[in-house]
C-alpha positions, -999 to +999 in steps of 0.1 A: +351-260-132+353-226-115+357-207-147+329-228-163+306-220-134+311-183-140+304-186-177+273-207-170+260-180-146+266-153-172+247-172-200+218-181-177+213-145-168+216-135-205+189-159-215+164-147-188+144-127-214+142-158-237+130-180-209+104-154-198+090-151-233+090-189-238+072-195-205+046-169-212+040-184-246+034-218-230+011-204-203-010-188-231-018-222-245-043-241-223-029-276-218-049-297-193-041-334-193-049-350-227-051-316-243-014-308-246-010-308-284-005-271-289+020-266-260+040-296-272+043-281-307+054-248-291+081-266-271+092-285-302+097-251-320+118-237-292+140-268-289+147-266-327+153-229-325+180-231-298+198-259-316+188-293-301+203-320-322+171-340-325+135-332-315+107-359-317+072-365-305+065-401-295+032-419-300+019-409-266+026-372-274+057-367-252+082-343-268+119-353-265+148-330-273+182-346-276+217-330-272+250-348-278+258-382-291+280-396-262+276-430-245+263-418-211+226-410-212+210-386-187+175-371-189+155-342-176+117-342-172+091-315-171+054-324-174+037-299-197+001-305-188-016-284-162-047-286-141-077-264-150-082-229-136-110-237-111-133-208-101-122-179-124-134-155-098-106-165-075-080-152-100-070-115-100-055-118-135-062-138-167-049-174-160-037-177-196-030-141-205-009-141-173+011-112-161+047-102-157+066-078-135+102-073-127+104-104-105+075-127-113+056-144-141+020-154-135-005-178-151-017-214-150+014-236-152+039-209-142+052-230-113+035-264-120+053-268-141+060-252-174+087-230-157+107-262-154+105-267-192+117-231-199+147-236-176+155-271-191+155-259-227+179-230-219+200-252-196+205-274-227+214-244-248+241-234-223+255-270-224+258-267-261+271-231-261+299-241-237+308-275-251+298-294-220+283-324-238+315-345-245+307-382-238+271-374-231+237-377-246+211-356-228+174-361-234+150-334-223+114-347-220+082-327-220+059-353-206+021-355-208-008-366-186+011-362-153-017-343-136-041-371-145-017-400-138+018-392-125+044-415-139+023-429-167+044-411-194+077-425-180+063-461-179+056-456-216+090-439-223+110-467-207+089-498-214+078-490-249+102-463-261+134-479-247+146-448-229+165-458-198+189-430-187+215-432-160+195-408-139+166-383-144+163-347-131+127-338-123+122-301-127+090-300-106+090-269-083+112-273-052+111-239-035+148-234-043+158-267-027+171-300-039+145-328-035+155-365-033+122-383-025+085-382-020+057-402-006+038-425-029+001-426-034-028-448-043-063-441-057-087-465-039-124-472-044-146-486-016-181-496-028-212-507-008-242-523-023-279-522-012-314-528-025-336-500-038-372-495-030-396-466-030-385-438-007-419-436+010-412-470+026-374-472+031-377-502+054-384-523+024-349-517+010-313-517+021-296-483+019-261-484+005-254-449+016-261-457+053-237-487+050-210-462+040-215-439+070-196-460+096-169-468+070-162-430+067-158-427+104-134-456+106-114-443+076-110-409+094-097-427+125-073-449+104-057-417+090-046-407+125-028-440+131-008-444+099+029-451+098+055-423+101+089-419+086+116-395+098+124-382+062+093-386+041+068-380+070+035-396+078+013-417+055-021-401+050-056-409+039-085-387+028-119-394+012-119-372-019-151-382-036-185-398-029-211-411-053-243-431-052-267-448-075-305-450-072-334-455-095-346-419-087-344-392-060-375-409-046-358-442-040-334-459-015-298-459-028-287-493-042-251-484-045-225-460-029-188-457-036-161-434-024-126-425-037-097-424-013-064-405-018-039-426+001-004-412+005+023-439+012+053-432+033+085-453+033+079-489+039+042-489+032+030-513+004+001-515-019-011-547-004-007-534+031-027-502+025-055-522+009-055-547+037-058-519+063-091-508+047-104-543+041-098-552+078-119-523+091-149-538+110-174-515+092-160-526+058-163-563+067-198-558+081-210-540+050-192-566+027-178-536+009-155-540-021-121-524-019-101-520-051-077-498-070-087-475-098-073-481-132-063-451-154-071-456-191-079-422-206-065-416-241-037-392-245-042-363-270-028-386-297-055-412-290-031-437-274-044-456-244-019-470-220-037-485-190-021-486-156-031-494-121-034-463-099-006-473-075+024-449-074+051-460-049+072-438-026+109-434-034+140-419-018+174-414-034+202-418-008+218-387+005+252-400-004+242-413-039+266-399-066+236-382-083+227-364-051+263-354-045+266-342-081+235-321-078+248-305-046+281-298-063+264-282-093+242-261-070+272-249-050+293-241-080+267-222-100+247-205-072+276-201-047+256-211-017+248-242+003+216-260-008+189-274+015+183-311+006+146-321+012+116-338-003+084-330-020+050-331-002+031-338-035+037-365-061+058-364-093+068-385-122+094-399-099+069-425-087+075-443-120+111-432-128+125-444-095+095-459-076+085-484-103+115-485-127+145-481-103+161-452-122+178-427-099+158-394-097+167-361-082+146-329-081+154-292-086+130-269-103+118-233-105+086-224-086+070-233-053+048-262-042+022-239-027+016-223-061+006-257-076-031-259-085-037-225-068-053-194-082-030-165-091-002-190-097+033-174-102+069-183-105+101-162-101+124-151-129+155-155-107+146-192-102+143-198-139+179-185-142+192-204-113+177-237-125+189-233-161+224-227-147+224-258-124+209-279-152+237-269-175+264-278-150+251-311-137+256-336-165+293-326-170+299-331-132+283-365-134+302-375-166+335-367-149+327-393-123+326-430-130+292-446-136+278-464-105 
């Protein structure tokens, strides 16, 4: 494929201005989770313009662009929702107006992760331009609600939409590396109950907030002793929210509950993580309730698809054919050796591979440290690199036997 790699490189560079314009258009459309309608329509128009064979929007609101009609199905994923902008004063430029210089594009979603969508669409165009789709059907998904509930969209796509590809490329930002795994996560609630009374005589009641205090100390200690893994790293735990209920500010609290962001390394299970918290002496003494949150927020189309907030870890083997094929595509197009690593944060891979067992590999423009940060940027050179590698990968896989 040496000559093909050269043509891919040339086309990817030629399409840099188109990718830049497309990405800036997406950034200009605020698209927080459950508010993606406008950016989905913009993506649909771009897919149609560059010649995708079919473009549809499913009942959840995911946009799917299809290329080719062959028997081997592969997919690419970019979530098209973003987080909000946070404190506007922390930005030195308009988060939606963005900015552009010779090397970078700025704005909310530049790295996380509308840049991946820009590279995907033009990677698909290169596949079509160069006739790389023989025997293949490639589906490029712009998925919704990932920031709210990672993997929910792919649970819906596979279980309700019947989309089950041979493998999926996640285009989340990878800092120029190939990523083949990530820790999982859980959203856990711990609740204590008490009895309210007038705040002038607190001894008449039972303060639920005070019951939570020793639990917080033991949770902090639990974090320090969680399981480690040589590839994915250490499991972690942090208390992310605290709430209370009381008849008034002049009363003893009759309820207190916290949210825990629990990151799961290899080998950790849902049941085990919940049991660790339930077995804490302070939790037992307070008779606290420990449970998982459920996500059931409607998508922008109004569809509700409830799911338990458990998102397992996953690792694709280093010698898996998809890993080897991605390495080959990277070497061929970019003419250098890749670093193969893992994400620190979570992606739709928690459902694609973690829940559904579909091989998943990651390569995407942008950097993890830009995600959710003010003055978010991505790099034009990475848009070009990723579009080229995306264009080459399915052909390399198709020339190998299915596993």
